[in-house]
N, C-alpha and C positions, 0 to 999 in steps of 0.2 A: 504493500500500500504506500510506503514511503517513496518508492521509485515512481509510482503512479502520480503521487503528489508533486514530485519534482518535475515530471514530464508535463503535468498540467500547468505548473508555474512557468516552465519554459515556453509552452504554447501561448500562454497568456501574454508574456512579455513580447513574444514574436508578433502577436496580434496588435499589441499597443504600438510596436514599431511600424507595422504595416500601415496602420491608420495615421500615425504621426507623419510618416513619409508622404502619404497622400495629401495630408493637410498642407504640408509645405509645398506641394506640387501644384502649380497654377492650373493644371488640367483636371484637377479633382472635380468630379460631378456630384453634388449633393442630391441625394434622392430619398424618397420613401418607397419601400417595397412592400407589396401586399401579397400574401399567400392564402389561398382558400383551403377548404377542408381536404380536397382530393390531393393537394400537394403535401399535406401533413397527415396522411392516412394512418401511419404507424411509425415505429421507431426507425425503420429504414428510411422512410421519407423525411422524418425529422432530421436525421443525420445528413441526408442528401441536401436538404434545403440549407442547413447550417453551413455545409461546405460550399454550397453554391454562393451563399452570401460572402464567405471568405474569398472565393475566387473572384467575385465581382469587385471586392475591395482591391484585390491585386490588379484588376484591370483599370482602376482609376475611379471607381464609384465609392462614395462615402454614404452609407445608409444612416441618416439621422434617425429614422424610425423604420421598424419592420412591423407591419400589421398582420396579425394572425387570426384566422378563423379557428374553430374548435377542430380537434383531430378527427379526421375521417367522418364517420356517421354519428359522432357524439351528440350533436344537436338533435338529430332525429331520434336517437335513443333516449334523450332527456324528455322529449315530447311524448314518446311512448310511455316512459316511466310515469309521467304525469297522468296519462290516461289510466294506467294500471292502478295508480294510487287512488284514483276516484272509484275504482272498482274494489278497493280494499287490499291491494297487493303493493308492497314496496320492494323493488328489486333494481339495483343499479350495478349488478354484477358485471355485465358486459363493459360498462364504462370504467369501473374500477379495475377490471382485468387488463384493459387496454393501457391504462395509465401506469399500473404497477409493472407491466411487462416493459414499458419504455423506461421507467425509473431503474429497474433492475438491469436492463441491457446496458445502460450507460453508467451504471454505478453512480447515480446522481448524488450530490452532497446531501447530507442529512437535513439541512434547512429547506432544501427544495422538496425533498420527500415529505417533510412535515407539513409544508405549506399546501401541497397538493392533496395529501391525505386528509388534512383539516378541511379543505374546501369540499371534498367528496363526502366527508362526514356531515358537514353542514347541509349539503344537498340532500343526503338521506334523511336528516332530521326534518327538513322542510317537507319532504314527501310524506313522512309520517304525520305531519300536521295536516297535509291535504287529505290523507286517508281518514283522519279523525273527524275533520270538519266537513268533509265531502264537498269541498269547493276549491276551484282553481281559477281565480280571477285573472284578467289580463295583466294586472300588476304582479301577481304571484308568478304567472307564467314567464314574464320577463326575467324575474329573479332566477327562476329555475333554469332557463336556457343559458343564463350568464355563466354558469359553472364550467361549461365546456371550454369557453375561450379563456377564462381566468386560469384554468389548469394549463391550457395550451401555451400561453405566453410564458409561464414560469418554466415549463419544460424547454421551450426554445431558447430562452435566455440562458438557462443553465448549460445547455448543449453548446451554445456559442462560446460561453466562457471556457468550457472544457477544451475547445479546439483553438483557443487563443484569441478570440474576438471579444473584447470587453462589452458586456451587455447587461441591461437591467430590465426587468419586467414591470409593466405599468398597466393598471386598469385604465380604460379610456378617460374616465373622469379625473384621473390623476394628472393627465396632460391637457386638461381644459375642455374636454368634449361635454357640452351641455345641450339638453334638448327640452322640448315642451313635455307635458305630462300625458301625451296620447300614447298610453301603453300599448305595445304591440306594433305601433306604426308611428313612432315619434319622429319629429323633425328637429334639426339643429336650430337653436335660437341665435339671433344675430350676434350676441355678445361672445359666442364661442371663439371667434377669431382672436380677440384680445386674450382670452383665457389660454388658448394654445400657445400664443407667442410668449406670454409670461411664464408658462410652465417650461417651455423649452429653453428659456433663458437660464433656468436652473439645472438643466440637464447638460452634463459634460458632453461637448460635441464629439469627443473621442469615444464615447460610450453609445452603443446601439440601444435605442429605446424600443423594446419589444412590446407592442400595444395591442390590446384586445380589439376585435373587429367591429361587430355590429351592436355593441352595448354602450351605454352612457348613463349619466345621471340627469334627473330633472332638477328644477330649482330647489326642490325639497330634499334632494339627496337620495331619491328613490331610483332604483335601477330601471332603465328603459331599454327597449330595443329599437333600432332604426328600422325603417321600412325597407322596401325592395332595394337591393344593391347596397345594403348597409355597410358591409365591410369595405367595399370599394369607396363608399362615401367617406368613411373614416380616413382612408388613405389620402384621398384628394383634399379633404378638409385640412389635414395636417400639412400636406405638401404646399397647399396654397397659403395657409396662414403664416408659415415661416419662410415662404418664398424660396422653395427649393428649385433646383435646376430641372428636375424631372420626377414624375410620378410613375412608378413601375407596378403594373398589375400582372402577376405571374399566374398563368392558367395552365391547362393541359393541352393547348393547341399552339401552333406557331404564329400566333397573332390573330388578327381578324382575317377570315378567309372569304374567298369569292362566293362561297355558298356553304351550306351545312354539309360537312364531310360524311355524315352518316348516310346521306342520300347521294351526294355527288362525290364519288371517290377521287375525282381529279381536281377537287377544289384546291386552290393555292393561296398563300398569304398575300394580303394587300399591304404594300409598303407604307403608304400614308393615307389617312382620311381626315376630313375636317370634323370638328365637333358636331356640326349639323348632320353630316352623313352618318357618323357613329350613333347619334341619337335616333335617327330614323331606322338604322339597322337594328338597334336594340328594341325599339318600339314594335317593330314588325317581326320579331322572333329570333334574331341572331343572338348568339351567346357573347354579348359585348357588355361594356359597362352600361348600367342603367342610366338613362338621361339625367336623373336627379344626382347621381354620383359624379357626373361630369361638370356640374354647375360651378363648384369652387375652382376647378382648373380653368374653365372658360372665363370666369370672372377676372383671373389674374394672368391669363394666357400662359399657363404652364403646361408643357407637353406631357401627354400620358402615353407611355409605351406599354403595349400588351405583349408579354413574352411567355415562353413555354418553360415551365420548371422542369419538364422531362427532357427538354432539348435546349439548354441555355445558350448554345452557340448561335441559334437562329436569331436574326435581327429583330424579329417581331414587327408590330405595326405601331406607327407613331400617330397619335391623334392630336391635332393642334388647330389653331384658328385658321391657318392658311397652309396650303400645300404648294411647294415650289415646283413640284414635278408636273409634267404634262399629264392631264387627266385622261383616262381611257373613256370610251363612249359609255360604258357601264362599269361602275366600281364594284358592285356586288349584287347578288340575288338572294333575297331572303323570303321567308314565308311563314304563315301561321295556319295551322289546320283547325278544323272543328268550329269555324265561325258560323253564326246565323245571319242570314241576309233578311233585312226587314224593308219591305216596300210600303210606302205611305203615300196615298194619292187622294186628292180632293178636287174634282173638277168644279165644284160649286164655288171655289175660291178664286177662279180665273178672273184676273183683273182687280181683285181685292187685295187688301193687305191683312197681315195678322196670322197667316197660315203657319209660317215657320215659327213665329212667336209661340203659338199654341203647341206646336210639336215639341219644341225644346223646353217649354215650361213643364210639359208632361214628363219628359226625360229627367228634368231636375227633381221633380216631385218624387219620382220613384227611384232616384239615384242610380240610373242606368247610364253607363258611359258608352261612347261610340268609338270605333276604330277608324273606319273609312266612310266617307260620305260623298254623295253626289246629289245635286238638287236642281229643280226647275221651279217655275212659279207655282205649280200645283202638285208637285210630287217630290218626295225625298226617298232616296235609297241609301241604306247604311248597313254597316255590319256591327254585330255585337260579339264581343269576346266570349269564348266558351266558359269562362269563369263567372260570367254574370249569373245572378240568382234567377232561376227559372220562374219562380213565383212573381218576382218583380217585373219580369218581361211580360208575363201573362196579364198582370194588373195594368201595366203600361198600355198594352194592346187594347184592353177593355176601355180604358179611359179615353183613348183616341178614336174609338169607333163611332161616337156620335158626330164627328166632323170629318172623318177620313176612312177610306178603305185600307185596312192594314193586312198585309200578307207576310207570313214568316216562312222562310226556306232554310232548312237545316242542312248540314253536311257540306258547307262551303269552305273554301280556303282563300286566303289573301296572299297573292304573289306580288312581291314588291321589288322593283328595280331601283337601285340607288344610282342616280344618273344626273347629269347636267341637263335640266329640262329645256335649256336654250337649244339643245340638240334633240328635242323630243321627236321631231319629224323623222330623223334618222332612226332613232330607237324604235318608234312605233311601226315604221315601215318593216323592219326586221321581225318584230314581235308578231304582228298580224300575219305576215307571210308564213311564219312558222306555225302559228295557230291554225291558219287555213289549211296548210299541208297536213297537219296532224289531227284535224277535226276537233280542235279544242274550242269550246264555246265560252266567250267572255260574257258574264252576266251583269257586270258593272265595272266601270273604270273611274279612277280618280287621280288627278295630278295634284300632289300636295302643295299647299301654300308655301312650304319651306323651299320649294324650287329644287329639291334634290331627290324627289322620289315620284315614281309613277306606280300605282297599284292596280291590280286586276283581280276581280272576284271570279273564281272558277269553282267547279265541282271538286270535292275532295278526290274523287277517283281519277281526275285528269291532272292533278297537281304535279305528280312525279314526272309524268311525260313532259309537261310544260317546262319544269325547272331544268331537267336534264338536257333537253334540246336547246333551250335558250343559253344554257351554260356553254354548250358546244359552240354556239354562234359567237358569243361575246368573249370567250376566254380560251377556247381550245383550237380555233382556226379550222373547224370542220363543220361549218354550218350547212344545213340541208337546203338553204335558199341563198340566193345571191345577196351579199351585203351591199348597202348603198355606197357609192363612191365617196 
């Protein structure tokens, strides 16, 4: 054990030397790095990511913060444990086993072991409380799922220290992340930027701050969870608040791809996209940063690089306000399955006003959101996401029937091209030539106000054919029809 201690101290000093050298080097790039659960699935992945961070430091990057999600499926397991507690059973064995195995594999220091086991004990105590009172409120649920990330950052910080990279674990509220009190879907409050800046003034820049992902505190000190894209939002919020050079989001693909690789095996990485393009991609189904997560980076024009933790040598995709590269005709193809198409028509309103006002007032009343929309003076066609509440949709339909004919068509897909719509004539010429050749019927089309997307509503059973053939045309040079000159 003495030899191991000496080796660990040598590694630590080596890490301090690496970071100091990079600090003195004018080419050092200050970054925040974010890793999701799949990148931290088990002890092998923890070790891989820790060494990846060390390698990035040697390449000239200085991680001021590393944002970590919970290990593997821990968050899902915590949610399941909450459901079981409501049924009278308390069992966190899968979670405890995963973390114990990681602690034992790395022979973690005793204080790390005590911290993590104490958190897991607290988690179990909380679940026993849920079992007894038979209630799991949104506030309690936020606290429950927080334990995964709180354990994860302590594990990662300890492993970084073992391999010579000085690191310290922080819960997000300790570095200034504050939200409102909307438990389960909290939003950052405006004062968080000053809080983050002040917190990092107290953090040694030569020490990596390992920070929890999608949790924070509300003004009353209660644990909250951020909404969709929460961990990415934490990374961009930190990076923007302390004006870092780059925000890195490490995933399991080589950046943003030209289409979903699960369908399009020939999909390739896109080198650069604008924030607007990335937002549209995310909204229409691509596995990219959620638009809300990109807002802090957009505000301060800090580039976001999407990289692959399984293939660190890949350049990844840079998201920024502007791209200096010549833009292709189409940047990417994305899609959403399982949408519902709603057609709303009222010929009695011809030449009158108020039809659209009535329609959207009904949508607001029933809290039903819209994906894609096309309208005329007397009709509106729009799509509803498959996650919408069916009862709300039926009630909405009933409320509109006194002034409109409403038709619902299920089993639809939204196919979206991210493109420069100034060149829409070229794009549409190719698209409709392919659709005509393949017998694909377009039931609705919408050109977004963002000027970077064109969306088509198709039947689910024709989506794959459409995506594969359009990808061949725009990215593979093997189009079944002649491309415009």
